[in-house]
C-alpha positions in Angstrom: 1.7 -48.9 -37.7 -2.0 -48.7 -36.5 -3.5 -51.7 -35.6 -7.0 -52.7 -34.5 -8.6 -54.8 -31.9 -12.0 -55.8 -31.5 -13.2 -55.6 -27.9 -15.9 -58.1 -26.8 -18.2 -55.6 -27.0 -17.8 -55.1 -30.4 -16.0 -51.8 -30.6 -13.0 -51.6 -33.0 -10.1 -50.1 -31.0 -6.7 -48.7 -32.7 -3.7 -48.8 -31.1 0.3 -48.7 -31.8 2.0 -51.4 -30.1 5.8 -51.3 -29.1 7.4 -54.9 -28.2 10.2 -54.9 -25.4 10.9 -55.9 -22.0 8.2 -55.8 -18.7 6.9 -54.1 -17.2 5.5 -52.7 -19.9 3.9 -49.3 -20.0 0.3 -48.4 -21.1 -0.9 -44.8 -21.6 -4.5 -43.8 -21.1 -5.3 -40.8 -23.0 -8.2 -38.0 -21.6 -11.2 -37.0 -22.4 -11.6 -36.3 -26.5 -8.0 -36.7 -26.5 -6.0 -39.6 -28.6 -3.0 -41.6 -28.8 -1.3 -38.9 -30.9 -0.9 -36.3 -28.4 2.6 -35.5 -27.0 2.7 -37.4 -24.1 1.7 -40.5 -25.6 4.5 -40.2 -28.5 7.1 -39.2 -26.3 7.0 -42.1 -24.0 6.9 -44.5 -27.2 10.1 -42.8 -27.8 11.3 -43.1 -24.4 10.1 -46.8 -24.6 11.8 -47.9 -27.7 14.8 -46.2 -26.7 15.3 -48.5 -24.0 13.6 -51.6 -25.2 10.7 -51.5 -23.3 7.1 -52.6 -24.0 4.6 -50.0 -24.4 1.2 -49.6 -25.8 -1.1 -46.5 -26.9 -4.5 -46.9 -27.8 -7.7 -44.8 -28.7 -10.9 -45.4 -26.8 -14.2 -45.8 -29.0 -15.2 -42.5 -30.0 -11.5 -41.0 -30.0 -9.0 -40.9 -32.6 -8.9 -43.8 -34.9 -11.2 -45.9 -33.0 -15.2 -47.0 -34.0 -18.1 -45.2 -32.6 -18.9 -41.8 -31.9 -17.8 -39.5 -29.1 -21.2 -38.3 -27.4 -22.3 -42.1 -27.4 -19.4 -43.2 -25.0 -19.0 -43.1 -21.2 -16.7 -43.9 -18.3 -17.9 -47.2 -18.2 -17.4 -47.8 -22.3 -14.0 -46.3 -22.2 -12.8 -48.3 -19.0 -13.9 -51.6 -20.9 -11.9 -50.9 -23.7 -8.9 -50.2 -21.4 -9.4 -53.6 -19.8 -9.9 -55.3 -23.3 -6.6 -53.9 -24.5 -4.7 -54.9 -21.2 -5.9 -58.2 -21.6 -5.1 -58.6 -25.2 -2.4 -56.6 -26.2 -0.5 -56.8 -23.1 1.6 -59.9 -21.1 2.5 -59.6 -17.6 2.5 -56.8 -15.2 2.1 -53.2 -16.5 2.8 -49.8 -15.4 -0.5 -47.5 -16.1 0.1 -43.8 -17.0 -3.1 -42.0 -16.9 -3.5 -38.4 -18.4 -6.6 -36.6 -16.6 -9.7 -38.6 -17.5 -7.3 -41.5 -18.4 -6.0 -41.5 -14.4 -9.9 -42.3 -13.5 -9.4 -45.1 -16.2 -6.2 -46.4 -14.5 -7.5 -46.5 -11.2 -10.6 -48.5 -12.7 -8.2 -50.6 -14.6 -6.1 -51.2 -11.4 -9.3 -52.1 -9.3 -10.5 -54.5 -12.0 -6.9 -55.9 -12.7 -4.7 -55.1 -9.6 -2.6 -58.5 -10.6 -1.7 -57.0 -13.7 -0.3 -53.6 -12.1 3.4 -53.3 -11.4 2.6 -49.1 -10.9 0.6 -46.1 -11.6 1.3 -42.5 -13.0 -1.3 -40.0 -12.8 -0.8 -36.9 -14.7 -3.4 -34.3 -13.7 -5.6 -37.4 -12.9 -9.4 -36.6 -12.9 -11.2 -39.4 -10.8 -14.7 -39.2 -10.8 -14.8 -35.8 -12.9 -18.4 -36.3 -14.4 -19.9 -35.9 -10.7 -17.7 -33.5 -8.8 -16.7 -31.1 -11.8 -19.1 -31.4 -14.7 -22.5 -32.1 -12.8 -21.5 -30.0 -9.6 -20.6 -27.0 -11.7 -23.6 -27.0 -13.8 -26.8 -24.8 -13.1 -30.3 -25.8 -12.3 -31.0 -24.5 -16.3 -28.2 -27.1 -17.3 -29.0 -29.9 -15.1 -32.8 -29.6 -16.2 -31.9 -29.3 -19.8 -29.5 -32.4 -19.5 -32.5 -34.7 -17.6 -35.1 -33.6 -20.1 -33.5 -33.2 -23.5 -30.4 -35.5 -22.8 -27.5 -33.2 -23.4 -26.0 -29.9 -23.1 -23.3 -28.4 -24.7 -20.3 -27.0 -22.8 -17.7 -25.0 -24.6 -13.8 -26.1 -24.9 -10.5 -24.2 -24.5 -8.8 -27.0 -26.5 -11.4 -27.3 -29.5 -13.2 -25.1 -31.7 -16.2 -27.5 -31.1 -18.0 -27.5 -27.9 -17.9 -31.0 -25.7 -21.6 -32.5 -25.9 -22.2 -33.9 -22.4 -24.5 -36.4 -22.2 -26.9 -37.9 -19.4 -25.6 -41.5 -20.2 -22.2 -39.8 -19.4 -23.2 -38.1 -16.2 -25.3 -41.1 -15.1 -22.9 -44.1 -16.1 -20.1 -42.0 -14.5 -21.9 -42.5 -11.5 -21.5 -46.0 -11.3 -17.9 -45.5 -11.7 -16.9 -43.2 -9.0 -13.7 -43.7 -7.2 -13.5 -41.5 -4.4 -16.5 -42.8 -2.4 -15.4 -46.3 -1.4 -12.2 -47.9 -0.3 -9.4 -47.7 -2.8 -6.4 -49.8 -2.3 -3.4 -49.2 -4.2 -1.0 -51.5 -3.4 1.7 -50.9 -5.8 3.9 -48.0 -6.1 1.6 -44.7 -7.0 3.3 -41.4 -8.5 0.8 -38.2 -9.2 1.9 -35.5 -11.1 0.1 -32.1 -10.9 0.4 -28.6 -12.1 -0.3 -25.8 -10.1 -1.6 -24.0 -12.7 -3.8 -26.4 -14.0 -7.5 -24.8 -14.9 -9.1 -28.0 -15.6 -8.2 -30.3 -12.4 -7.3 -28.3 -9.5 -4.7 -29.3 -7.0 -7.3 -29.9 -4.6 -8.5 -33.2 -6.6 -5.0 -34.4 -6.6 -4.7 -33.8 -2.7 -8.0 -35.7 -2.3 -7.0 -38.4 -4.4 -3.7 -38.7 -2.2 -5.5 -38.7 0.9 -8.4 -41.3 -0.5 -6.2 -44.0 -2.0 -4.9 -46.6 0.4 -1.1 -47.9 -0.3 2.4 -47.9 1.1 4.2 -46.0 -1.6 1.7 -43.3 -3.0 3.3 -39.5 -3.8 2.3 -36.6 -5.2 4.5 -34.3 -7.0 3.2 -30.7 -7.5 4.8 -28.7 -10.4 4.6 -24.7 -9.9 3.3 -22.9 -13.1 2.6 -26.3 -14.9 -1.0 -26.5 -16.6 -3.2 -29.3 -17.6 -1.5 -30.6 -20.5 1.6 -31.4 -18.8 3.7 -31.4 -22.1 6.4 -28.8 -21.7 10.1 -29.9 -22.3 10.0 -29.4 -18.4 7.1 -31.6 -17.6 7.6 -34.6 -20.0 10.6 -35.8 -18.3 9.0 -35.6 -14.9 6.4 -38.8 -16.2 9.5 -40.3 -17.6 11.2 -40.0 -14.0 7.9 -41.2 -12.4 7.9 -44.3 -14.3 11.5 -45.2 -14.1 11.1 -44.4 -10.3 8.5 -47.4 -10.2 10.3 -49.8 -12.5 13.8 -49.4 -10.6 12.4 -51.6 -7.8 
């Protein structure tokens, strides 16, 4: 059953929570995705079968939560994640971040390191607003973004284009994680497909190189795409969580 949390900022966040043993697992979805995706529901089933606590939720402007997507930004969605972690979980958690959720997971780990038992990044996309969007915009697109406040980008995942706002880009610059020290003092498992057209392998390698920690591993899966949701890929996410929690 869908429940709702009102954040300190007044946003209404939809969530599904499974009670169970710790460390719990928190799933952090991607840009314009929601908590009904294949990976989130697969992991909920996995957690329920093992009696483990699990949380999936929608950021504001996503899925069943309040707000409009174009009004949001990385800082808002990271604040939503902090509110969910603080209010809806107890003890240490394994953060599982998909695409943008990988960036949110890193921000959450930086803000609440004492609450993190481990981190799994699935095609993690840290700093993508700067290194992906802004870096690839033409001069015309950059000028439109600054003057008009937004540009439309086609999406292969939806018939409707993404609306990229000036606020999204400028706020993203205040939350970059690959420009300063990034201590991750807990087990980290990064999963990356070689056929990912949205987040190239170079991003995973950069994160692996940049992050500081004694137990950080990257698994490259030949032929896997950005969704990482095939019957071959889903068990790898499960195995990464079990590897973290086994210790």
